[in-house]
MMTF fields as JSON, N, C-alpha, C and O atoms, coordinates in Angstrom:
{
  "mmtfVersion": "1.0.0",
  "mmtfProducer": "UNKNOWN",
  "numBonds": 347,
  "numAtoms": 348,
  "numGroups": 87,
  "numChains": 1,
  "numModels": 1,
  "chainsPerModel": [1],
  "groupsPerChain": [87],
  "chainIdList": ["A"],
  "bondAtomList": [4, 2, 8, 6, 12, 10, 16, 14, 20, 18, 24, 22, 28, 26, 32, 30, 36, 34, 40, 38, 44, 42, 48, 46, 52, 50, 56, 54, 60, 58, 64, 62, 68, 66, 72, 70, 76, 74, 80, 78, 84, 82, 88, 86, 92, 90, 96, 94, 100, 98, 104, 102, 108, 106, 112, 110, 116, 114, 120, 118, 124, 122, 128, 126, 132, 130, 136, 134, 140, 138, 144, 142, 148, 146, 152, 150, 156, 154, 160, 158, 164, 162, 168, 166, 172, 170, 176, 174, 180, 178, 184, 182, 188, 186, 192, 190, 196, 194, 200, 198, 204, 202, 208, 206, 212, 210, 216, 214, 220, 218, 224, 222, 228, 226, 232, 230, 236, 234, 240, 238, 244, 242, 248, 246, 252, 250, 256, 254, 260, 258, 264, 262, 268, 266, 272, 270, 276, 274, 280, 278, 284, 282, 288, 286, 292, 290, 296, 294, 300, 298, 304, 302, 308, 306, 312, 310, 316, 314, 320, 318, 324, 322, 328, 326, 332, 330, 336, 334, 340, 338, 344, 342],
  "bondOrderList": [1, 1, 1, 1, 1, 1, 1, 1, 1, 1, 1, 1, 1, 1, 1, 1, 1, 1, 1, 1, 1, 1, 1, 1, 1, 1, 1, 1, 1, 1, 1, 1, 1, 1, 1, 1, 1, 1, 1, 1, 1, 1, 1, 1, 1, 1, 1, 1, 1, 1, 1, 1, 1, 1, 1, 1, 1, 1, 1, 1, 1, 1, 1, 1, 1, 1, 1, 1, 1, 1, 1, 1, 1, 1, 1, 1, 1, 1, 1, 1, 1, 1, 1, 1, 1, 1],
  "groupList": [{"groupName": "ARG", "atomNameList": ["N", "CA", "C", "O"], "elementList": ["N", "C", "C", "O"], "formalChargeList": [0, 0, 0, 0], "bondAtomList": [1, 0, 2, 1, 3, 2], "bondOrderList": [1, 1, 2], "singleLetterCode": "R", "chemCompType": "L-PEPTIDE LINKING"}, {"groupName": "LEU", "atomNameList": ["N", "CA", "C", "O"], "elementList": ["N", "C", "C", "O"], "formalChargeList": [0, 0, 0, 0], "bondAtomList": [1, 0, 2, 1, 3, 2], "bondOrderList": [1, 1, 2], "singleLetterCode": "L", "chemCompType": "L-PEPTIDE LINKING"}, {"groupName": "ASP", "atomNameList": ["N", "CA", "C", "O"], "elementList": ["N", "C", "C", "O"], "formalChargeList": [0, 0, 0, 0], "bondAtomList": [1, 0, 2, 1, 3, 2], "bondOrderList": [1, 1, 2], "singleLetterCode": "D", "chemCompType": "L-PEPTIDE LINKING"}, {"groupName": "LYS", "atomNameList": ["N", "CA", "C", "O"], "elementList": ["N", "C", "C", "O"], "formalChargeList": [0, 0, 0, 0], "bondAtomList": [1, 0, 2, 1, 3, 2], "bondOrderList": [1, 1, 2], "singleLetterCode": "K", "chemCompType": "L-PEPTIDE LINKING"}, {"groupName": "PHE", "atomNameList": ["N", "CA", "C", "O"], "elementList": ["N", "C", "C", "O"], "formalChargeList": [0, 0, 0, 0], "bondAtomList": [1, 0, 2, 1, 3, 2], "bondOrderList": [1, 1, 2], "singleLetterCode": "F", "chemCompType": "L-PEPTIDE LINKING"}, {"groupName": "VAL", "atomNameList": ["N", "CA", "C", "O"], "elementList": ["N", "C", "C", "O"], "formalChargeList": [0, 0, 0, 0], "bondAtomList": [1, 0, 2, 1, 3, 2], "bondOrderList": [1, 1, 2], "singleLetterCode": "V", "chemCompType": "L-PEPTIDE LINKING"}, {"groupName": "SER", "atomNameList": ["N", "CA", "C", "O"], "elementList": ["N", "C", "C", "O"], "formalChargeList": [0, 0, 0, 0], "bondAtomList": [1, 0, 2, 1, 3, 2], "bondOrderList": [1, 1, 2], "singleLetterCode": "S", "chemCompType": "L-PEPTIDE LINKING"}, {"groupName": "ILE", "atomNameList": ["N", "CA", "C", "O"], "elementList": ["N", "C", "C", "O"], "formalChargeList": [0, 0, 0, 0], "bondAtomList": [1, 0, 2, 1, 3, 2], "bondOrderList": [1, 1, 2], "singleLetterCode": "I", "chemCompType": "L-PEPTIDE LINKING"}, {"groupName": "THR", "atomNameList": ["N", "CA", "C", "O"], "elementList": ["N", "C", "C", "O"], "formalChargeList": [0, 0, 0, 0], "bondAtomList": [1, 0, 2, 1, 3, 2], "bondOrderList": [1, 1, 2], "singleLetterCode": "T", "chemCompType": "L-PEPTIDE LINKING"}, {"groupName": "GLU", "atomNameList": ["N", "CA", "C", "O"], "elementList": ["N", "C", "C", "O"], "formalChargeList": [0, 0, 0, 0], "bondAtomList": [1, 0, 2, 1, 3, 2], "bondOrderList": [1, 1, 2], "singleLetterCode": "E", "chemCompType": "L-PEPTIDE LINKING"}, {"groupName": "ASN", "atomNameList": ["N", "CA", "C", "O"], "elementList": ["N", "C", "C", "O"], "formalChargeList": [0, 0, 0, 0], "bondAtomList": [1, 0, 2, 1, 3, 2], "bondOrderList": [1, 1, 2], "singleLetterCode": "N", "chemCompType": "L-PEPTIDE LINKING"}, {"groupName": "GLY", "atomNameList": ["N", "CA", "C", "O"], "elementList": ["N", "C", "C", "O"], "formalChargeList": [0, 0, 0, 0], "bondAtomList": [1, 0, 2, 1, 3, 2], "bondOrderList": [1, 1, 2], "singleLetterCode": "G", "chemCompType": "PEPTIDE LINKING"}, {"groupName": "ALA", "atomNameList": ["N", "CA", "C", "O"], "elementList": ["N", "C", "C", "O"], "formalChargeList": [0, 0, 0, 0], "bondAtomList": [1, 0, 2, 1, 3, 2], "bondOrderList": [1, 1, 2], "singleLetterCode": "A", "chemCompType": "L-PEPTIDE LINKING"}, {"groupName": "GLN", "atomNameList": ["N", "CA", "C", "O"], "elementList": ["N", "C", "C", "O"], "formalChargeList": [0, 0, 0, 0], "bondAtomList": [1, 0, 2, 1, 3, 2], "bondOrderList": [1, 1, 2], "singleLetterCode": "Q", "chemCompType": "L-PEPTIDE LINKING"}, {"groupName": "HIS", "atomNameList": ["N", "CA", "C", "O"], "elementList": ["N", "C", "C", "O"], "formalChargeList": [0, 0, 0, 0], "bondAtomList": [1, 0, 2, 1, 3, 2], "bondOrderList": [1, 1, 2], "singleLetterCode": "H", "chemCompType": "L-PEPTIDE LINKING"}, {"groupName": "MET", "atomNameList": ["N", "CA", "C", "O"], "elementList": ["N", "C", "C", "O"], "formalChargeList": [0, 0, 0, 0], "bondAtomList": [1, 0, 2, 1, 3, 2], "bondOrderList": [1, 1, 2], "singleLetterCode": "M", "chemCompType": "L-PEPTIDE LINKING"}, {"groupName": "TYR", "atomNameList": ["N", "CA", "C", "O"], "elementList": ["N", "C", "C", "O"], "formalChargeList": [0, 0, 0, 0], "bondAtomList": [1, 0, 2, 1, 3, 2], "bondOrderList": [1, 1, 2], "singleLetterCode": "Y", "chemCompType": "L-PEPTIDE LINKING"}],
  "groupTypeList": [0, 1, 2, 3, 4, 1, 3, 5, 6, 0, 7, 7, 3, 0, 0, 8, 1, 6, 3, 9, 7, 6, 9, 6, 6, 0, 5, 3, 5, 10, 11, 3, 5, 12, 3, 13, 12, 13, 7, 3, 5, 11, 2, 9, 7, 9, 7, 9, 4, 11, 0, 6, 0, 1, 8, 5, 3, 5, 3, 9, 1, 0, 9, 14, 5, 1, 3, 9, 2, 6, 8, 15, 1, 16, 9, 7, 7, 10, 9, 9, 0, 7, 9, 0, 2, 1, 10],
  "groupIdList": [1, 2, 3, 4, 5, 6, 7, 8, 9, 10, 11, 12, 13, 14, 15, 16, 17, 18, 19, 20, 21, 22, 23, 24, 25, 26, 27, 28, 29, 30, 31, 32, 33, 34, 35, 36, 37, 38, 39, 40, 41, 42, 43, 44, 45, 46, 47, 48, 49, 50, 51, 52, 53, 54, 55, 56, 57, 58, 59, 60, 61, 62, 63, 64, 65, 66, 67, 68, 69, 70, 71, 72, 73, 74, 75, 76, 77, 78, 79, 80, 81, 82, 83, 84, 85, 86, 87],
  "secStructList": [7, 2, 2, 2, 2, 2, 2, 2, 6, 6, 1, 1, 1, 7, 2, 2, 2, 2, 2, 2, 2, 2, 2, 6, 6, 6, 3, 3, 3, 6, 6, 3, 3, 7, 1, 1, 7, 7, 7, 7, 6, 6, 7, 3, 3, 3, 3, 3, 3, 6, 6, 3, 3, 3, 3, 3, 3, 3, 7, 7, 7, 7, 1, 7, 7, 7, 4, 4, 4, 4, 4, 4, 4, 3, 3, 3, 3, 3, 3, 3, 3, 7, 7, 7, 7, 7, 7],
  "xCoordList": [134.445, 135.679, 135.645, 134.586, 136.822, 136.987, 136.34, 135.587, 136.618, 136.082, 134.553, 133.92, 133.972, 132.51, 131.926, 130.911, 132.549, 132.069, 132.116, 131.17, 133.217, 133.352, 132.246, 131.755, 131.852, 130.785, 129.415, 128.632, 129.104, 127.786, 127.516, 126.39, 128.54, 128.381, 128.355, 128.056, 128.666, 128.708, 129.776, 129.676, 130.801, 131.969, 132.636, 133.111, 132.66, 133.114, 131.953, 131.415, 131.57, 130.328, 130.386, 129.38, 131.537, 131.626, 132.457, 133.503, 131.998, 132.674, 134.079, 135.011, 134.242, 135.565, 136.548, 137.704, 136.095, 136.959, 137.264, 138.396, 136.275, 136.514, 137.505, 138.336, 137.423, 138.37, 139.776, 140.755, 139.865, 141.16, 141.813, 143.003, 141.042, 141.577, 141.972, 143.017, 141.15, 141.464, 142.677, 143.312, 143.004, 144.189, 145.456, 146.561, 145.297, 146.457, 146.894, 146.308, 147.904, 148.361, 147.698, 148.198, 146.566, 145.874, 144.831, 144.157, 144.686, 143.708, 144.407, 145.208, 144.082, 144.6, 143.416, 142.419, 143.545, 142.56, 143.282, 144.268, 142.791, 143.412, 144.895, 145.718, 145.223, 146.577, 147.531, 148.688, 147.081, 147.948, 147.42, 146.211, 148.356, 147.957, 147.165, 147.598, 146.005, 145.09, 144.878, 144.493, 145.126, 144.847, 143.849, 144.204, 142.604, 141.522, 141.353, 141.192, 141.389, 141.26, 139.82, 138.872, 139.684, 138.381, 138.186, 139.091, 137.03, 136.793, 135.7, 134.911, 135.672, 134.66, 134.188, 134.818, 133.094, 132.545, 133.604, 134.231, 133.789, 134.773, 136.08, 136.868, 136.333, 137.556, 137.539, 136.486, 138.738, 138.881, 139.517, 140.552, 138.886, 139.356, 139.779, 139.014, 141.012, 141.544, 141.777, 142.47, 141.194, 141.271, 141.815, 141.362, 142.797, 143.317, 142.676, 142.767, 142.02, 141.418, 142.169, 141.862, 143.119, 143.835, 144.439, 145.442, 143.823, 144.343, 143.546, 143.637, 142.776, 142.054, 142.157, 142.41, 141.955, 142.016, 140.753, 140.4, 140.08, 138.859, 139.09, 139.575, 138.742, 138.833, 137.435, 136.757, 137.013, 135.686, 135.812, 136.779, 134.817, 134.74, 133.547, 132.446, 133.77, 132.719, 131.734, 132.117, 130.451, 129.422, 128.592, 128.088, 128.451, 127.594, 128.035, 128.499, 127.894, 128.21, 126.928, 126.173, 126.69, 125.523, 125.902, 126.844, 125.137, 125.349, 124.781, 125.386, 123.617, 122.939, 122.312, 121.935, 122.201, 121.563, 121.001, 121.581, 119.884, 119.32, 120.232, 120.902, 120.252, 121.125, 120.972, 121.963, 119.729, 119.503, 119.926, 120.062, 120.133, 120.565, 122.065, 122.573, 122.77, 124.179, 125.068, 126.047, 124.751, 125.616, 125.524, 126.364, 124.527, 124.449, 125.446, 125.591, 126.131, 127.119, 128.451, 129.277, 128.664, 129.95, 129.769, 128.739, 130.803, 130.848, 132.117, 133.197, 131.993, 133.176, 133.938, 133.396, 135.205, 136.054, 136.854, 137.011, 137.363, 138.202, 138.13, 138.04, 138.17, 138.216, 139.159, 138.925, 140.237, 141.231, 141.822, 141.859, 142.287, 143.029, 144.476, 145.026, 145.088, 146.492, 147.308, 147.034, 148.288, 149.212, 150.417, 151.125, 150.634, 151.741, 152.948, 152.819, 154.119, 155.375, 155.777, 156.003, 155.869, 156.169, 157.646, 158.006, 158.511, 159.972, 160.491, 161.687],
  "yCoordList": [-7.389, -6.668, -5.295, -4.711, -4.809, -3.531, -2.383, -1.607, -2.258, -1.13, -1.143, -0.09, -2.313, -2.415, -2.021, -1.328, -2.451, -2.073, -0.561, 0.034, 0.067, 1.519, 2.246, 3.274, 1.728, 2.334, 2.048, 2.978, 0.793, 0.424, 1.134, 1.559, 1.26, 1.919, 3.433, 4.141, 3.926, 5.354, 6.108, 7.32, 5.38, 6.04, 6.831, 7.949, 6.225, 6.897, 6.813, 5.732, 7.941, 8.018, 7.381, 6.849, 7.424, 6.924, 5.649, 5.553, 4.677, 3.384, 3.539, 2.873, 4.409, 4.582, 5.135, 4.716, 6.071, 6.634, 5.6, 5.526, 4.808, 3.785, 2.745, 2.252, 2.412, 1.457, 2.06, 1.392, 3.319, 4.002, 4.106, 3.828, 4.5, 4.639, 3.282, 3.163, 2.26, 0.944, 0.303, -0.574, 0.726, 0.195, 0.973, 0.554, 2.102, 2.884, 2.405, 1.473, 3.028, 2.632, 3.488, 3.57, 4.133, 5.009, 4.282, 4.903, 2.971, 2.194, 1.029, 0.317, 0.854, -0.293, -1.08, -0.509, -2.384, -3.27, -4.005, -4.701, -3.849, -4.447, -4.096, -4.933, -2.836, -2.332, -2.626, -2.209, -3.331, -3.664, -2.995, -2.93, -2.49, -1.867, -2.88, -4.015, -2.456, -3.362, -2.904, -1.761, -3.781, -3.499, -4.557, -5.716, -4.134, -5.017, -6.203, -7.342, -5.932, -6.976, -7.455, -6.708, -8.712, -9.243, -8.831, -8.989, -8.311, -7.887, -8.739, -9.375, -8.736, -9.494, -8.678, -7.69, -9.091, -8.407, -8.418, -9.443, -7.274, -7.139, -6.511, -6.072, -6.456, -5.836, -4.334, -3.697, -3.782, -2.335, -1.788, -2.278, -0.768, -0.139, 1.278, 2.047, 1.623, 2.969, 3.586, 3.006, 4.765, 5.419, 6.823, 7.575, 7.177, 8.545, 9.317, 8.931, 10.427, 11.343, 12.652, 13.455, 12.892, 14.165, 14.424, 13.812, 15.337, 15.708, 15.102, 15.584, 14.064, 13.419, 11.902, 11.351, 11.255, 9.791, 9.306, 9.79, 8.34, 7.772, 6.294, 5.567, 5.852, 4.436, 3.95, 4.519, 2.878, 2.306, 0.81, 0.169, 0.274, -1.163, -1.689, -1.147, -2.749, -3.341, -4.079, -4.988, -3.674, -4.309, -5.301, -6.284, -5.037, -5.871, -5.745, -4.684, -6.817, -6.794, -7.033, -7.958, -6.203, -6.344, -5.976, -5.22, -6.532, -6.205, -4.826, -4.05, -4.536, -3.256, -2.806, -3.624, -1.489, -0.939, 0.436, 1.162, 0.784, 2.113, 3.157, 2.899, 4.335, 5.407, 5.67, 5.831, 5.715, 6.03, 4.907, 5.133, 3.703, 2.569, 2.286, 1.386, 3.045, 2.74, 2.829, 2.09, 3.716, 3.871, 2.693, 2.575, 1.812, 0.652, -0.439, -1.436, -0.254, -1.235, -1.088, -2.001, 0.061, 0.304, 1.173, 1.819, 1.165, 2.005, 2.837, 2.298, 4.151, 5.013, 4.848, 5.067, 4.459, 4.263, 5.525, 5.935, 6.143, 7.325, 8.179, 7.665, 9.488, 10.43, 11.541, 12.199, 11.753, 12.736, 13.477, 12.976, 14.69, 15.462, 15.024, 14.703, 15.014, 14.623, 15.873, 16.587, 16.126, 17.231, 16.634, 15.789, 17.072, 16.54, 17.459, 18.682, 16.855, 17.598, 17.824, 16.863, 19.066, 19.383, 19.554, 20.036, 19.17, 19.286, 18.193, 18.147],
  "zCoordList": [94.123, 93.869, 94.515, 94.744, 94.796, 95.482, 94.72, 95.308, 93.419, 92.657, 92.636, 92.714, 92.533, 92.508, 93.871, 93.925, 94.959, 96.288, 96.467, 96.984, 96.038, 96.17, 95.42, 95.887, 94.273, 93.473, 94.076, 94.27, 94.377, 94.908, 96.236, 96.497, 97.066, 98.37, 98.238, 99.2, 97.05, 96.742, 97.529, 97.722, 97.983, 98.561, 97.44, 97.641, 96.258, 95.034, 94.054, 93.812, 93.497, 92.726, 91.334, 90.864, 90.673, 89.303, 89.238, 89.879, 88.471, 88.356, 87.768, 88.22, 86.769, 86.163, 87.19, 87.23, 88.018, 89.048, 90.13, 90.609, 90.518, 91.537, 91.024, 91.786, 89.743, 89.149, 89.117, 89.451, 88.716, 88.639, 90.026, 90.178, 91.014, 92.371, 92.944, 93.584, 92.722, 93.287, 92.613, 93.199, 91.401, 90.726, 91.081, 90.737, 91.765, 92.181, 93.557, 94.107, 94.106, 95.447, 96.522, 97.644, 96.187, 97.136, 97.97, 98.792, 97.773, 98.529, 99.215, 98.61, 100.498, 101.25, 101.798, 102.242, 101.758, 102.381, 103.494, 103.252, 104.707, 105.896, 106.003, 106.371, 105.671, 105.827, 104.682, 104.732, 103.655, 102.512, 101.256, 101.031, 100.428, 99.166, 98.357, 98.159, 97.897, 97.197, 95.768, 95.521, 94.852, 93.447, 92.972, 92.755, 92.819, 92.405, 93.357, 92.918, 94.637, 95.652, 95.766, 95.522, 96.142, 96.537, 97.986, 98.805, 98.303, 99.678, 100.295, 99.596, 101.641, 102.36, 103.557, 103.935, 104.136, 105.313, 106.413, 106.679, 107.038, 108.113, 107.661, 108.498, 106.353, 105.848, 106.131, 106.136, 106.367, 106.51, 105.244, 104.79, 104.682, 103.45, 103.776, 104.358, 103.395, 103.603, 102.228, 101.391, 101.997, 100.694, 100.865, 101.729, 100.031, 100.03, 98.892, 97.726, 99.257, 98.289, 98.398, 99.279, 97.555, 97.602, 98.972, 99.34, 99.733, 101.054, 102.207, 103.336, 101.946, 103.035, 102.92, 101.849, 104.05, 104.114, 104.82, 105.896, 104.194, 104.739, 105.008, 104.141, 106.212, 106.556, 106.903, 107.758, 106.221, 106.465, 106.724, 106.314, 107.412, 107.65, 106.861, 106.954, 106.082, 105.26, 106.17, 106.906, 106.109, 106.925, 106.124, 106.668, 104.818, 103.984, 102.535, 102.118, 101.764, 100.336, 99.553, 99.852, 98.56, 97.691, 96.274, 96.035, 95.332, 93.914, 93.59, 92.85, 94.151, 93.906, 95.206, 96.046, 95.368, 96.549, 96.195, 95.387, 96.796, 96.577, 97.195, 98.195, 96.596, 97.058, 98.551, 99.263, 99.022, 100.432, 101.381, 102.584, 100.851, 101.676, 101.571, 102.238, 100.742, 100.461, 101.698, 101.801, 102.635, 103.807, 104.769, 105.661, 104.618, 105.504, 105.104, 105.812, 103.973, 103.53, 104.251, 104.226, 104.897, 105.555, 106.791, 106.983, 107.619, 108.805, 108.708, 108.468, 108.892, 108.852, 110.156, 111.24, 110.037, 111.21, 111.488, 112.639, 110.411, 110.585, 109.324, 108.209, 109.524, 108.408, 108.842, 109.855, 108.068, 108.487, 107.307, 106.183, 107.593, 106.591, 106.614, 107.668, 105.444, 105.319, 105.021, 104.057, 105.836, 105.582, 104.861, 105.408, 103.659, 102.85, 102.955, 102.916, 103.088, 103.096, 101.645, 100.91, 101.23, 99.824, 99.53, 98.457, 100.458, 100.226, 99.374, 99.088]
}
């Protein structure tokens, strides 16, 4: 599941936050809004964190991983700041 991947990969540090974010419309999997989506290797995940957007590609799925190995689960494709129009 999406929330578990976000936590195990340490893209999001806390499971409750990863669940909350994945249930909102702030996460897209392969360009579509994802709410508790099943993910697979090769999927692209786009996450909005406040004023930034992170896009990663899933390289590997695991149940558990050591902190120092967590970044091998994904590849960062894009990281950008979002300028929001406040009008």
